[in-house]
N, C-alpha and C positions, 0 to 999 in steps of 0.2 A: 444771229445776230438782227436782232429789230433797225431798222434805220427812220433815224429820224426824218419827219420830209420838213424838216426846218434846218437841216443838212449843208452844209457847202460841202459843194464835187468839187478834187485835185482829182485831176488825171493825171497816171502820167509816167515819173520814173524811181521805182525803193529801190536802191542798192548798198552799194558798201561805200562806201569813202573809205579808202585808205593810204595814206599819209607818210610814208617813207623822208625821210629824212639823214645825211649822211651821217659816220662815226667819227670821221677823220677828214681829208682832204682826198677830194676827189681824184684817181688814179686812169686815165687813161688806157684802153684795152690791157681793163684786169678789172677785178672783182670791184667793189665796190663793197663795205660793211655799212649792212645801213643796221638801223631802228624802223619797226612799223608799227601804223599806231591806225584802227580799224575806229571807224566809227559810222553809225547809221545815219544815208545820205541816200542824192536823189534826187531831185530839183522838186519833182511833187510830192514827192514823200516827207521835203523840206516845208514845202507851204504847206504843209496839212500838219504838220507841227507845230508853227511859228504861230498858224489862226492856232491851234486849239490850246498855248500859249495861254495865244489873247484872249477869251475860252468862250470859243466859236466851238455849234456841234460844225465835228470836221467826216469823212465821209472818205480814205483813199481806193480808191478805183485802179489798180494796181497788178504785173503777172513778176512773180518769183515764181526759184528753182520747192521743191519738197524737200530737200538734202540743207543742211548743221543750219547752213549761214543764214535762207529762207523761215525753215524758223526759227530761228532769232532776230529776225527780222518782223518777223509778222507782233512779236512775245513783245519789242518793245515797240512798236506802236501799239499795240495793247496797249500794255503798262501805261501810257498818253492816252489814250481813253479814243482812236483817230478806232474807230471804221472801215473793215480793210469790205476791197471788192479786189475780185481779178476776174477783166474783160474787154478790154478795148484793143490790144493786141492783138489778144487770142481768140476776139471778135472777129478782128481787119483785116486780123492774116487766116486762120484756120478755116474760117466757117466765110466767110468770102474770100479766099485770096486777093487780098490787098495787099503794098507795098506799106510795111514798116515798118517806118524807122530808116530807110536807104535799101529795108535788105529783097533781095528777088523774091517776092511771090509766095506765097507757100500752098503749095494745091488743097486746092480748102472746100466743102463743100458745092461752091459756089466758082463760076467763072464770074467773076466783075470788070471791071474796064470802065477807068474815067477818062472821056477826054474835055480836052480845052488845055485854055497854055496854063502856061505852066504855075500864076501866079498864084491860079484859081484851082486849080486840079492838086497842087505840092512838085506836080514833077514827078522829079524819080524817086524825087524823096518818101511822097508819101502824098495822105491827105494832114495829116499834120502839121507840113509842111504849105500848107498855103491862106490867101490874105481869107479865108474865110475863115479862118479857127485860129489867126489871130487874130485878128477881130472879134475872139468869140472868149479869147479867153482876155488879150486888153478892156473891153465892158466888161467882166466877174472881174479884172482886176482890180476897175474905173470904186465901183460898187464895194468890194470886201472893204479899199480902204478910205469908204465913204461913209458903209457901215462902222470901221473902225472911229473914228474920229467921230462918229458920233456916240460911241458905245463910251470916249472917251478913253482909249486902248495904245495915242498913238499918244509919245512918250515927241517929247521937244530934247533936240541934244541935248552933250552932259556945259558944252558952256552958249546955251543961249537958258538954262535953268536958275531962277532961283537959288540963291544959296538959304 
């Protein structure tokens, strides 16, 4: 896949959101029949989806399995025209032996350690929980909102639109 140099990059989760609804009243201490609906989800995938709907070129950097669910998730992203890449969690954990989303560090090719205050390093959750990651994501988010506003992609809520 050819990566667009002007594409926006979304880094993070791509998962199946599963919604379960009770078919009757809840019975404590018993099985409860439910109806299930599964839709593509995950924060980064959802952000990529919405940016793509606004007309932006988007690349999604995520990790998923090579099973039926992973293939279906990738297919749903491709149908929307979202570029796909799997790197962050793999590189962070399997290459640099870093903490990823609060999980124990993997035995990677390199042994890395982060030293410093939790607000800077992300502490026991990993670097994605640091103020640095927050500032980068917040800056990109603000930039995206400004770009969307300039392109006329921000729509006023229904109660503020003229009839």
